Structure formats: C-alpha cells, structure tokens
PDB file of N, H, CA, C and O in Angstrom:
ATOM      1  N   MET A   1       0.973  -1.182  -0.015  1.00  0.00           N
ATOM      2  CA  MET A   1      -0.204   0.038   0.006  1.00  0.00           C
ATOM      3  C   MET A   1       1.034   1.413  -0.190  1.00  0.00           C
ATOM      4  O   MET A   1       1.021   2.330  -1.011  1.00  0.00           O
ATOM      5  N   ALA A   2       2.039   1.107   0.909  1.00  0.00           N
ATOM      6  H   ALA A   2       2.050   0.362   1.576  1.00  0.00           H
ATOM      7  CA  ALA A   2       2.664   2.487   0.797  1.00  0.00           C
ATOM      8  C   ALA A   2       3.436   2.747  -0.629  1.00  0.00           C
ATOM      9  O   ALA A   2       3.551   3.866  -1.130  1.00  0.00           O
ATOM     10  N   ILE A   3       3.982   1.454  -1.240  1.00  0.00           N
ATOM     11  H   ILE A   3       3.889   0.545  -0.833  1.00  0.00           H
ATOM     12  CA  ILE A   3       4.245   1.596  -2.887  1.00  0.00           C
ATOM     13  C   ILE A   3       3.475   2.187  -3.577  1.00  0.00           C
ATOM     14  O   ILE A   3       3.827   2.850  -4.552  1.00  0.00           O
ATOM     15  N   ASN A   4       2.162   2.036  -3.150  1.00  0.00           N
ATOM     16  H   ASN A   4       1.876   1.498  -2.357  1.00  0.00           H
ATOM     17  CA  ASN A   4       1.335   2.420  -4.352  1.00  0.00           C
ATOM     18  C   ASN A   4       1.053   4.088  -4.255  1.00  0.00           C
ATOM     19  O   ASN A   4       0.719   4.767  -5.226  1.00  0.00           O
ATOM     20  N   LYS A   5       1.232   4.546  -3.049  1.00  0.00           N
ATOM     21  H   LYS A   5       1.504   3.994  -2.260  1.00  0.00           H
ATOM     22  CA  LYS A   5       1.041   6.285  -2.455  1.00  0.00           C
ATOM     23  C   LYS A   5       2.144   6.627  -2.730  1.00  0.00           C
ATOM     24  O   LYS A   5       2.153   7.800  -3.106  1.00  0.00           O
ATOM     25  N   SER A   6       3.446   5.996  -2.724  1.00  0.00           N
ATOM     26  H   SER A   6       3.438   5.044  -2.419  1.00  0.00           H
ATOM     27  CA  SER A   6       4.854   6.528  -3.136  1.00  0.00           C
ATOM     28  C   SER A   6       4.556   7.052  -4.789  1.00  0.00           C
ATOM     29  O   SER A   6       4.694   8.206  -5.194  1.00  0.00           O
ATOM     30  N   ILE A   7       4.125   5.891  -5.576  1.00  0.00           N
ATOM     31  H   ILE A   7       4.013   4.953  -5.247  1.00  0.00           H
ATOM     32  CA  ILE A   7       4.180   5.842  -7.120  1.00  0.00           C
ATOM     33  C   ILE A   7       3.335   7.178  -7.724  1.00  0.00           C
ATOM     34  O   ILE A   7       3.533   7.867  -8.725  1.00  0.00           O
ATOM     35  N   LEU A   8       2.250   7.235  -6.610  1.00  0.00           N
ATOM     36  H   LEU A   8       2.089   6.675  -5.797  1.00  0.00           H
ATOM     37  CA  LEU A   8       1.137   8.059  -6.985  1.00  0.00           C
ATOM     38  C   LEU A   8       1.801   9.295  -6.958  1.00  0.00           C
ATOM     39  O   LEU A   8       1.679  10.051  -7.922  1.00  0.00           O
ATOM     40  N   LEU A   9       2.598   9.660  -5.831  1.00  0.00           N
ATOM     41  H   LEU A   9       2.697   9.046  -5.048  1.00  0.00           H
ATOM     42  CA  LEU A   9       3.211  10.973  -4.996  1.00  0.00           C
ATOM     43  C   LEU A   9       4.307  11.285  -6.125  1.00  0.00           C
ATOM     44  O   LEU A   9       4.374  12.477  -6.425  1.00  0.00           O
ATOM     45  N   ILE A  10       5.106  10.489  -6.747  1.00  0.00           N
ATOM     46  H   ILE A  10       5.051   9.521  -6.503  1.00  0.00           H
ATOM     47  CA  ILE A  10       5.951  10.523  -7.800  1.00  0.00           C
ATOM     48  C   ILE A  10       5.307  11.016  -9.034  1.00  0.00           C
ATOM     49  O   ILE A  10       5.517  12.152  -9.458  1.00  0.00           O
ATOM     50  N   GLY A  11       4.678  10.334  -9.498  1.00  0.00           N
ATOM     51  H   GLY A  11       4.508   9.411  -9.154  1.00  0.00           H
ATOM     52  CA  GLY A  11       3.901  10.424 -10.470  1.00  0.00           C
ATOM     53  C   GLY A  11       3.195  11.805 -10.263  1.00  0.00           C
ATOM     54  O   GLY A  11       3.198  12.212 -11.424  1.00  0.00           O
ATOM     55  N   LEU A  12       2.628  12.723  -9.568  1.00  0.00           N
ATOM     56  H   LEU A  12       2.626  12.392  -8.625  1.00  0.00           H
ATOM     57  CA  LEU A  12       1.919  14.054  -9.403  1.00  0.00           C
ATOM     58  C   LEU A  12       3.187  14.953  -9.338  1.00  0.00           C
ATOM     59  O   LEU A  12       3.056  15.925 -10.082  1.00  0.00           O
ATOM     60  N   PHE A  13       4.091  14.934  -8.835  1.00  0.00           N
ATOM     61  H   PHE A  13       4.198  14.144  -8.231  1.00  0.00           H
ATOM     62  CA  PHE A  13       5.578  15.403  -8.567  1.00  0.00           C
ATOM     63  C   PHE A  13       5.849  15.827 -10.100  1.00  0.00           C
ATOM     64  O   PHE A  13       5.950  16.996 -10.472  1.00  0.00           O
ATOM     65  N   CYS A  14       5.944  14.758 -10.883  1.00  0.00           N
ATOM     66  H   CYS A  14       5.862  13.808 -10.581  1.00  0.00           H
ATOM     67  CA  CYS A  14       6.559  14.653 -12.272  1.00  0.00           C
ATOM     68  C   CYS A  14       5.677  15.414 -13.071  1.00  0.00           C
ATOM     69  O   CYS A  14       6.201  15.972 -14.035  1.00  0.00           O
ATOM     70  N   LEU A  15       4.108  15.619 -12.855  1.00  0.00           N
ATOM     71  H   LEU A  15       3.682  15.166 -12.072  1.00  0.00           H
ATOM     72  CA  LEU A  15       3.138  16.088 -13.736  1.00  0.00           C
ATOM     73  C   LEU A  15       3.249  17.304 -13.343  1.00  0.00           C
ATOM     74  O   LEU A  15       3.152  18.076 -14.296  1.00  0.00           O
ATOM     75  N   ALA A  16       3.416  17.827 -12.329  1.00  0.00           N
ATOM     76  H   ALA A  16       3.495  17.200 -11.555  1.00  0.00           H
ATOM     77  CA  ALA A  16       3.549  19.274 -11.984  1.00  0.00           C
ATOM     78  C   ALA A  16       5.018  19.847 -12.092  1.00  0.00           C
ATOM     79  O   ALA A  16       5.280  21.040 -11.932  1.00  0.00           O
ATOM     80  N   LEU A  17       5.760  19.065 -12.323  1.00  0.00           N
ATOM     81  H   LEU A  17       5.548  18.097 -12.454  1.00  0.00           H
ATOM     82  CA  LEU A  17       7.147  19.732 -12.949  1.00  0.00           C
ATOM     83  C   LEU A  17       6.845  19.859 -14.517  1.00  0.00           C
ATOM     84  O   LEU A  17       7.172  20.928 -15.031  1.00  0.00           O
ATOM     85  N   PHE A  18       6.230  18.842 -15.368  1.00  0.00           N
ATOM     86  H   PHE A  18       5.964  17.973 -14.949  1.00  0.00           H
ATOM     87  CA  PHE A  18       6.277  18.904 -16.630  1.00  0.00           C
ATOM     88  C   PHE A  18       4.866  20.335 -17.157  1.00  0.00           C
ATOM     89  O   PHE A  18       4.751  20.639 -18.344  1.00  0.00           O
ATOM     90  N   VAL A  19       4.067  20.936 -16.174  1.00  0.00           N
ATOM     91  H   VAL A  19       4.160  20.688 -15.209  1.00  0.00           H
ATOM     92  CA  VAL A  19       3.147  21.719 -16.493  1.00  0.00           C
ATOM     93  C   VAL A  19       4.024  23.061 -16.229  1.00  0.00           C
ATOM     94  O   VAL A  19       3.808  24.013 -16.979  1.00  0.00           O
ATOM     95  N   MET A  20       5.208  23.219 -14.990  1.00  0.00           N
ATOM     96  H   MET A  20       5.384  22.445 -14.381  1.00  0.00           H
ATOM     97  CA  MET A  20       5.367  24.303 -14.787  1.00  0.00           C
ATOM     98  C   MET A  20       6.453  24.668 -15.777  1.00  0.00           C
ATOM     99  O   MET A  20       6.674  25.833 -16.106  1.00  0.00           O
ATOM    100  N   SER A  21       7.210  23.484 -16.299  1.00  0.00           N
ATOM    101  H   SER A  21       7.031  22.537 -16.032  1.00  0.00           H
ATOM    102  CA  SER A  21       8.475  23.588 -17.409  1.00  0.00           C
ATOM    103  C   SER A  21       7.727  24.078 -18.572  1.00  0.00           C
ATOM    104  O   SER A  21       8.247  25.032 -19.151  1.00  0.00           O
ATOM    105  N   SER A  22       6.401  23.543 -19.133  1.00  0.00           N
ATOM    106  H   SER A  22       5.980  22.767 -18.663  1.00  0.00           H
ATOM    107  CA  SER A  22       5.974  23.843 -20.343  1.00  0.00           C
ATOM    108  C   SER A  22       5.215  25.480 -20.240  1.00  0.00           C
ATOM    109  O   SER A  22       4.948  26.023 -21.311  1.00  0.00           O
ATOM    110  N   GLU A  23       4.954  26.071 -19.189  1.00  0.00           N
ATOM    111  H   GLU A  23       5.171  25.630 -18.318  1.00  0.00           H
ATOM    112  CA  GLU A  23       4.484  27.350 -18.966  1.00  0.00           C
ATOM    113  C   GLU A  23       5.627  28.524 -18.957  1.00  0.00           C
ATOM    114  O   GLU A  23       5.490  29.709 -19.262  1.00  0.00           O
ATOM    115  N   ALA A  24       7.021  27.695 -18.428  1.00  0.00           N
ATOM    116  H   ALA A  24       7.132  26.733 -18.181  1.00  0.00           H
ATOM    117  CA  ALA A  24       7.811  28.805 -18.247  1.00  0.00           C
ATOM    118  C   ALA A  24       8.698  28.976 -19.558  1.00  0.00           C
ATOM    119  O   ALA A  24       9.464  29.912 -19.786  1.00  0.00           O
ATOM    120  N   ALA A  25       8.450  27.945 -20.325  1.00  0.00           N
ATOM    121  H   ALA A  25       7.828  27.184 -20.139  1.00  0.00           H
ATOM    122  CA  ALA A  25       9.500  27.706 -21.909  1.00  0.00           C
ATOM    123  C   ALA A  25       8.574  29.115 -22.657  1.00  0.00           C
ATOM    124  O   ALA A  25       7.355  29.221 -22.793  1.00  0.00           O
ATOM    125  N   ASP A  26       9.618  30.036 -23.030  1.00  0.00           N
ATOM    126  H   ASP A  26      10.608  29.950 -22.919  1.00  0.00           H
ATOM    127  CA  ASP A  26       9.121  31.223 -23.925  1.00  0.00           C
ATOM    128  C   ASP A  26       9.996  31.498 -25.091  1.00  0.00           C
ATOM    129  O   ASP A  26      10.058  32.540 -25.744  1.00  0.00           O
ATOM    130  N   VAL A  27      10.802  30.167 -25.281  1.00  0.00           N
ATOM    131  H   VAL A  27      10.751  29.321 -24.750  1.00  0.00           H
ATOM    132  CA  VAL A  27      11.664  30.590 -26.484  1.00  0.00           C
ATOM    133  C   VAL A  27      11.254  28.765 -26.872  1.00  0.00           C
ATOM    134  O   VAL A  27      10.884  27.968 -26.010  1.00  0.00           O
ATOM    135  N   VAL A  28      11.453  28.405 -28.461  1.00  0.00           N
ATOM    136  H   VAL A  28      11.754  29.052 -29.161  1.00  0.00           H
ATOM    137  CA  VAL A  28      11.105  27.219 -29.318  1.00  0.00           C
ATOM    138  C   VAL A  28      12.312  27.051 -30.040  1.00  0.00           C
ATOM    139  O   VAL A  28      12.575  27.858 -30.931  1.00  0.00           O
ATOM    140  N   LEU A  29      13.099  26.098 -29.777  1.00  0.00           N
ATOM    141  H   LEU A  29      12.885  25.442 -29.053  1.00  0.00           H
ATOM    142  CA  LEU A  29      14.243  25.594 -30.854  1.00  0.00           C
ATOM    143  C   LEU A  29      13.769  25.313 -32.011  1.00  0.00           C
ATOM    144  O   LEU A  29      12.901  24.440 -32.052  1.00  0.00           O
ATOM    145  N   LEU A  30      14.179  25.937 -33.214  1.00  0.00           N
ATOM    146  H   LEU A  30      14.884  26.646 -33.181  1.00  0.00           H
ATOM    147  CA  LEU A  30      13.595  26.174 -34.683  1.00  0.00           C
ATOM    148  C   LEU A  30      14.375  24.793 -35.469  1.00  0.00           C
ATOM    149  O   LEU A  30      13.849  24.071 -36.316  1.00  0.00           O
ATOM    150  N   GLY A  31      15.609  24.688 -34.979  1.00  0.00           N
ATOM    151  H   GLY A  31      16.036  25.274 -34.291  1.00  0.00           H
ATOM    152  CA  GLY A  31      16.713  23.697 -35.571  1.00  0.00           C
ATOM    153  C   GLY A  31      18.407  24.468 -35.711  1.00  0.00           C
ATOM    154  O   GLY A  31      18.756  25.520 -35.175  1.00  0.00           O
ATOM    155  N   PRO A  32      18.958  23.876 -36.290  1.00  0.00           N
ATOM    156  CA  PRO A  32      20.027  24.480 -36.126  1.00  0.00           C
ATOM    157  C   PRO A  32      20.149  25.894 -37.067  1.00  0.00           C
ATOM    158  O   PRO A  32      19.122  26.293 -37.617  1.00  0.00           O
ATOM    159  N   CYS A  33      21.435  26.652 -37.245  1.00  0.00           N
ATOM    160  H   CYS A  33      22.269  26.328 -36.799  1.00  0.00           H
ATOM    161  CA  CYS A  33      21.133  27.886 -37.283  1.00  0.00           C
ATOM    162  C   CYS A  33      21.760  27.756 -39.224  1.00  0.00           C
ATOM    163  O   CYS A  33      21.418  28.482 -40.158  1.00  0.00           O
ATOM    164  N   ASP A  34      22.563  26.778 -39.240  1.00  0.00           N
ATOM    165  H   ASP A  34      22.842  26.188 -38.482  1.00  0.00           H
ATOM    166  CA  ASP A  34      23.311  26.366 -40.412  1.00  0.00           C
ATOM    167  C   ASP A  34      22.057  26.127 -41.317  1.00  0.00           C
ATOM    168  O   ASP A  34      22.347  26.276 -42.504  1.00  0.00           O
ATOM    169  N   GLN A  35      20.905  25.840 -41.126  1.00  0.00           N
ATOM    170  H   GLN A  35      20.669  25.719 -40.162  1.00  0.00           H
ATOM    171  CA  GLN A  35      19.873  25.555 -41.867  1.00  0.00           C
ATOM    172  C   GLN A  35      19.010  26.457 -41.902  1.00  0.00           C
ATOM    173  O   GLN A  35      18.157  26.287 -42.773  1.00  0.00           O
ATOM    174  N   PHE A  36      18.865  27.734 -41.021  1.00  0.00           N
ATOM    175  H   PHE A  36      19.559  27.872 -40.313  1.00  0.00           H
ATOM    176  CA  PHE A  36      18.165  28.678 -40.957  1.00  0.00           C
ATOM    177  C   PHE A  36      19.158  29.758 -41.141  1.00  0.00           C
ATOM    178  O   PHE A  36      19.415  30.150 -40.003  1.00  0.00           O
ATOM    179  N   PRO A  37      19.805  30.398 -41.948  1.00  0.00           N
ATOM    180  CA  PRO A  37      20.849  31.467 -41.955  1.00  0.00           C
ATOM    181  C   PRO A  37      20.177  32.741 -41.704  1.00  0.00           C
ATOM    182  O   PRO A  37      21.016  33.509 -41.233  1.00  0.00           O
ATOM    183  N   ASP A  38      19.202  33.223 -41.793  1.00  0.00           N
ATOM    184  H   ASP A  38      18.520  32.599 -42.176  1.00  0.00           H
ATOM    185  CA  ASP A  38      18.246  34.400 -41.481  1.00  0.00           C
ATOM    186  C   ASP A  38      17.724  33.765 -40.159  1.00  0.00           C
ATOM    187  O   ASP A  38      16.526  33.660 -40.421  1.00  0.00           O
ATOM    188  N   CYS A  39      17.857  33.369 -39.137  1.00  0.00           N
ATOM    189  H   CYS A  39      18.830  33.454 -38.924  1.00  0.00           H
ATOM    190  CA  CYS A  39      17.079  33.090 -37.937  1.00  0.00           C
ATOM    191  C   CYS A  39      16.153  34.024 -37.701  1.00  0.00           C
ATOM    192  O   CYS A  39      15.028  33.589 -37.451  1.00  0.00           O
ATOM    193  N   ASN A  40      16.317  35.310 -37.710  1.00  0.00           N
ATOM    194  H   ASN A  40      17.230  35.663 -37.913  1.00  0.00           H
ATOM    195  CA  ASN A  40      15.060  36.001 -37.136  1.00  0.00           C
ATOM    196  C   ASN A  40      14.039  36.118 -38.405  1.00  0.00           C
ATOM    197  O   ASN A  40      12.858  35.935 -38.111  1.00  0.00           O
ATOM    198  N   ALA A  41      14.319  36.388 -39.735  1.00  0.00           N
ATOM    199  H   ALA A  41      15.279  36.536 -39.974  1.00  0.00           H
ATOM    200  CA  ALA A  41      13.264  36.228 -40.566  1.00  0.00           C
ATOM    201  C   ALA A  41      12.522  34.859 -40.415  1.00  0.00           C
ATOM    202  O   ALA A  41      11.294  34.842 -40.344  1.00  0.00           O
ATOM    203  N   ALA A  42      13.388  33.519 -40.358  1.00  0.00           N
ATOM    204  H   ALA A  42      14.386  33.533 -40.416  1.00  0.00           H
ATOM    205  CA  ALA A  42      12.673  32.675 -40.339  1.00  0.00           C
ATOM    206  C   ALA A  42      11.792  32.273 -39.283  1.00  0.00           C
ATOM    207  O   ALA A  42      10.954  31.377 -39.381  1.00  0.00           O
ATOM    208  N   CYS A  43      12.042  33.053 -38.153  1.00  0.00           N
ATOM    209  H   CYS A  43      12.723  33.781 -38.073  1.00  0.00           H
ATOM    210  CA  CYS A  43      10.990  32.794 -37.163  1.00  0.00           C
ATOM    211  C   CYS A  43      10.112  33.671 -37.198  1.00  0.00           C
ATOM    212  O   CYS A  43       9.140  33.346 -36.516  1.00  0.00           O
ATOM    213  N   ILE A  44       9.984  34.943 -37.839  1.00  0.00           N
ATOM    214  H   ILE A  44      10.774  35.207 -38.393  1.00  0.00           H
ATOM    215  CA  ILE A  44       8.863  35.787 -38.309  1.00  0.00           C
ATOM    216  C   ILE A  44       7.929  35.164 -38.802  1.00  0.00           C
ATOM    217  O   ILE A  44       6.758  35.113 -38.427  1.00  0.00           O
ATOM    218  N   ALA A  45       8.454  34.650 -39.702  1.00  0.00           N
ATOM    219  H   ALA A  45       9.406  34.692 -40.006  1.00  0.00           H
ATOM    220  CA  ALA A  45       7.743  33.802 -40.858  1.00  0.00           C
ATOM    221  C   ALA A  45       6.746  32.687 -40.260  1.00  0.00           C
ATOM    222  O   ALA A  45       5.633  32.402 -40.701  1.00  0.00           O
ATOM    223  N   LYS A  46       7.346  32.173 -39.252  1.00  0.00           N
ATOM    224  H   LYS A  46       8.251  32.404 -38.893  1.00  0.00           H
ATOM    225  CA  LYS A  46       6.748  31.109 -38.740  1.00  0.00           C
ATOM    226  C   LYS A  46       5.315  31.274 -37.827  1.00  0.00           C
ATOM    227  O   LYS A  46       4.524  30.397 -37.479  1.00  0.00           O
ATOM    228  N   GLY A  47       5.286  33.153 -37.506  1.00  0.00           N
ATOM    229  H   GLY A  47       5.928  33.866 -37.788  1.00  0.00           H
ATOM    230  CA  GLY A  47       4.454  33.613 -36.518  1.00  0.00           C
ATOM    231  C   GLY A  47       4.996  33.825 -34.961  1.00  0.00           C
ATOM    232  O   GLY A  47       4.279  34.001 -33.975  1.00  0.00           O
ATOM    233  N   PHE A  48       6.336  33.766 -34.992  1.00  0.00           N
ATOM    234  H   PHE A  48       6.918  33.623 -35.793  1.00  0.00           H
ATOM    235  CA  PHE A  48       6.963  34.130 -33.756  1.00  0.00           C
ATOM    236  C   PHE A  48       7.637  35.500 -33.710  1.00  0.00           C
ATOM    237  O   PHE A  48       8.062  36.138 -34.674  1.00  0.00           O
ATOM    238  N   GLN A  49       7.658  35.830 -32.460  1.00  0.00           N
ATOM    239  H   GLN A  49       7.312  35.312 -31.677  1.00  0.00           H
ATOM    240  CA  GLN A  49       8.074  37.330 -32.394  1.00  0.00           C
ATOM    241  C   GLN A  49       9.065  37.866 -32.970  1.00  0.00           C
ATOM    242  O   GLN A  49       8.965  38.910 -33.614  1.00  0.00           O
ATOM    243  N   ASN A  50      10.299  37.129 -32.789  1.00  0.00           N
ATOM    244  H   ASN A  50      10.380  36.280 -32.266  1.00  0.00           H
ATOM    245  CA  ASN A  50      11.716  37.113 -33.442  1.00  0.00           C
ATOM    246  C   ASN A  50      12.830  35.847 -33.256  1.00  0.00           C
ATOM    247  O   ASN A  50      12.379  34.873 -32.653  1.00  0.00           O
ATOM    248  N   GLY A  51      13.883  35.782 -33.597  1.00  0.00           N
ATOM    249  H   GLY A  51      14.249  36.573 -34.087  1.00  0.00           H
ATOM    250  CA  GLY A  51      14.373  35.057 -33.506  1.00  0.00           C
ATOM    251  C   GLY A  51      15.915  35.136 -33.441  1.00  0.00           C
ATOM    252  O   GLY A  51      16.363  36.065 -34.112  1.00  0.00           O
ATOM    253  N   THR A  52      17.025  34.232 -32.663  1.00  0.00           N
ATOM    254  H   THR A  52      16.661  33.477 -32.117  1.00  0.00           H
ATOM    255  CA  THR A  52      18.235  34.414 -32.593  1.00  0.00           C
ATOM    256  C   THR A  52      19.110  33.058 -32.425  1.00  0.00           C
ATOM    257  O   THR A  52      18.702  31.923 -32.179  1.00  0.00           O
ATOM    258  N   CYS A  53      20.167  33.424 -32.590  1.00  0.00           N
ATOM    259  H   CYS A  53      20.499  34.346 -32.790  1.00  0.00           H
ATOM    260  CA  CYS A  53      20.926  31.677 -32.857  1.00  0.00           C
ATOM    261  C   CYS A  53      21.752  32.226 -31.535  1.00  0.00           C
ATOM    262  O   CYS A  53      22.317  33.295 -31.305  1.00  0.00           O
ATOM    263  N   THR A  54      21.564  30.991 -30.756  1.00  0.00           N
ATOM    264  H   THR A  54      21.105  30.123 -30.943  1.00  0.00           H
ATOM    265  CA  THR A  54      22.569  30.705 -29.834  1.00  0.00           C
ATOM    266  C   THR A  54      23.329  29.653 -29.542  1.00  0.00           C
ATOM    267  O   THR A  54      23.069  28.687 -30.259  1.00  0.00           O
ATOM    268  N   LYS A  55      24.112  29.489 -28.813  1.00  0.00           N
ATOM    269  H   LYS A  55      24.323  30.274 -28.230  1.00  0.00           H
ATOM    270  CA  LYS A  55      25.137  28.120 -28.678  1.00  0.00           C
ATOM    271  C   LYS A  55      24.233  27.015 -27.815  1.00  0.00           C
ATOM    272  O   LYS A  55      23.731  27.375 -26.750  1.00  0.00           O
ATOM    273  N   ILE A  56      24.068  25.836 -28.246  1.00  0.00           N
ATOM    274  H   ILE A  56      24.476  25.543 -29.111  1.00  0.00           H
ATOM    275  CA  ILE A  56      23.373  25.068 -28.012  1.00  0.00           C
ATOM    276  C   ILE A  56      24.381  24.005 -27.177  1.00  0.00           C
ATOM    277  O   ILE A  56      24.155  23.715 -26.002  1.00  0.00           O
ATOM    278  N   GLY A  57      25.263  23.585 -27.763  1.00  0.00           N
ATOM    279  H   GLY A  57      25.447  23.821 -28.718  1.00  0.00           H
ATOM    280  CA  GLY A  57      25.973  22.769 -27.115  1.00  0.00           C
ATOM    281  C   GLY A  57      27.097  22.125 -27.966  1.00  0.00           C
ATOM    282  O   GLY A  57      26.775  21.842 -29.120  1.00  0.00           O
ATOM    283  N   GLY A  58      28.536  21.812 -27.528  1.00  0.00           N
ATOM    284  H   GLY A  58      28.798  22.042 -26.591  1.00  0.00           H
ATOM    285  CA  GLY A  58      29.383  21.073 -28.546  1.00  0.00           C
ATOM    286  C   GLY A  58      29.771  21.907 -30.069  1.00  0.00           C
ATOM    287  O   GLY A  58      30.110  21.507 -31.183  1.00  0.00           O
ATOM    288  N   GLY A  59      29.516  23.301 -29.447  1.00  0.00           N
ATOM    289  H   GLY A  59      29.240  23.626 -28.543  1.00  0.00           H
ATOM    290  CA  GLY A  59      29.606  24.570 -31.006  1.00  0.00           C
ATOM    291  C   GLY A  59      28.488  24.749 -31.471  1.00  0.00           C
ATOM    292  O   GLY A  59      28.306  25.920 -31.803  1.00  0.00           O
ATOM    293  N   ILE A  60      27.321  23.818 -31.707  1.00  0.00           N
ATOM    294  H   ILE A  60      27.469  22.866 -31.438  1.00  0.00           H
ATOM    295  CA  ILE A  60      26.546  23.918 -32.461  1.00  0.00           C
ATOM    296  C   ILE A  60      25.833  25.809 -32.075  1.00  0.00           C
ATOM    297  O   ILE A  60      26.020  26.461 -31.048  1.00  0.00           O
ATOM    298  N   LEU A  61      25.065  26.200 -33.275  1.00  0.00           N
ATOM    299  H   LEU A  61      24.912  25.671 -34.110  1.00  0.00           H
ATOM    300  CA  LEU A  61      24.434  27.241 -32.877  1.00  0.00           C
ATOM    301  C   LEU A  61      22.975  26.586 -33.223  1.00  0.00           C
ATOM    302  O   LEU A  61      22.792  25.790 -34.144  1.00  0.00           O
ATOM    303  N   GLY A  62      22.035  27.029 -32.382  1.00  0.00           N
ATOM    304  H   GLY A  62      22.184  27.675 -31.634  1.00  0.00           H
ATOM    305  CA  GLY A  62      20.375  26.703 -32.979  1.00  0.00           C
ATOM    306  C   GLY A  62      20.063  28.122 -32.746  1.00  0.00           C
ATOM    307  O   GLY A  62      20.491  28.911 -31.904  1.00  0.00           O
ATOM    308  N   CYS A  63      18.982  28.285 -33.955  1.00  0.00           N
ATOM    309  H   CYS A  63      18.634  27.644 -34.639  1.00  0.00           H
ATOM    310  CA  CYS A  63      18.014  29.086 -34.105  1.00  0.00           C
ATOM    311  C   CYS A  63      16.999  29.097 -33.285  1.00  0.00           C
ATOM    312  O   CYS A  63      16.338  28.096 -33.560  1.00  0.00           O
ATOM    313  N   TYR A  64      16.279  29.936 -32.036  1.00  0.00           N
ATOM    314  H   TYR A  64      16.816  30.749 -31.812  1.00  0.00           H
ATOM    315  CA  TYR A  64      15.487  30.090 -31.163  1.00  0.00           C
ATOM    316  C   TYR A  64      14.571  31.245 -31.489  1.00  0.00           C
ATOM    317  O   TYR A  64      14.934  32.337 -31.928  1.00  0.00           O
ATOM    318  N   CYS A  65      13.316  30.860 -31.214  1.00  0.00           N
ATOM    319  H   CYS A  65      13.020  29.973 -30.858  1.00  0.00           H
ATOM    320  CA  CYS A  65      12.185  31.943 -31.699  1.00  0.00           C
ATOM    321  C   CYS A  65      11.484  31.911 -30.165  1.00  0.00           C
ATOM    322  O   CYS A  65      11.308  31.039 -29.314  1.00  0.00           O
ATOM    323  N   ALA A  66      11.150  33.503 -30.299  1.00  0.00           N
ATOM    324  H   ALA A  66      11.293  34.212 -30.990  1.00  0.00           H
ATOM    325  CA  ALA A  66      10.875  34.101 -28.859  1.00  0.00           C
ATOM    326  C   ALA A  66       9.193  33.790 -28.994  1.00  0.00           C
ATOM    327  O   ALA A  66       8.686  34.114 -30.068  1.00  0.00           O
ATOM    328  N   THR A  67       8.443  33.270 -28.113  1.00  0.00           N
ATOM    329  H   THR A  67       8.855  33.007 -27.241  1.00  0.00           H
ATOM    330  CA  THR A  67       6.752  33.190 -28.452  1.00  0.00           C
ATOM    331  C   THR A  67       6.508  34.322 -27.529  1.00  0.00           C
ATOM    332  O   THR A  67       5.307  34.474 -27.754  1.00  0.00           O
ATOM    333  N   SER A  68       6.735  35.011 -26.855  1.00  0.00           N
ATOM    334  H   SER A  68       7.710  34.888 -26.672  1.00  0.00           H
ATOM    335  CA  SER A  68       6.318  36.098 -26.372  1.00  0.00           C
ATOM    336  C   SER A  68       7.337  37.264 -26.359  1.00  0.00           C
ATOM    337  O   SER A  68       7.013  38.362 -25.904  1.00  0.00           O
TER     338      SER A  68
END
C-alpha cells in the first residue's frame, strides 16, 4: 500500500514539473542555424516575435524563436 502511494506521489510530482516547465518556456528551438541563415526572418515567417542564434552545446548554434 505504501508503494502505491509513493508511486502516485512521484507521478503527481512529475506532472507538476511538466506543467511548470511548459508554461515557463518562452523560446522554441527551430533548428540548427546552418539550416536557417536568417534565423530572425525564419522565426517571424513562422509567426514568432523574433529569433536569434544561440549556442546549444558542442559548438552548435541553434535558432531560437521567442513566443512572447
């Protein structure tokens, strides 16, 4: 019985984290900047406010679009 309550508690905790993280996200990764030479124009064309290339990791630049 205690195991079932623990699993339920962990599940609710994970759900709360998912909801909080999805609401906090104000940028969307469009893709690598080498595929979007004009990141800002690509983001605006897709309906976002603006876009910028930012280092993702390993030296790769990602085109991030602002949602607000």
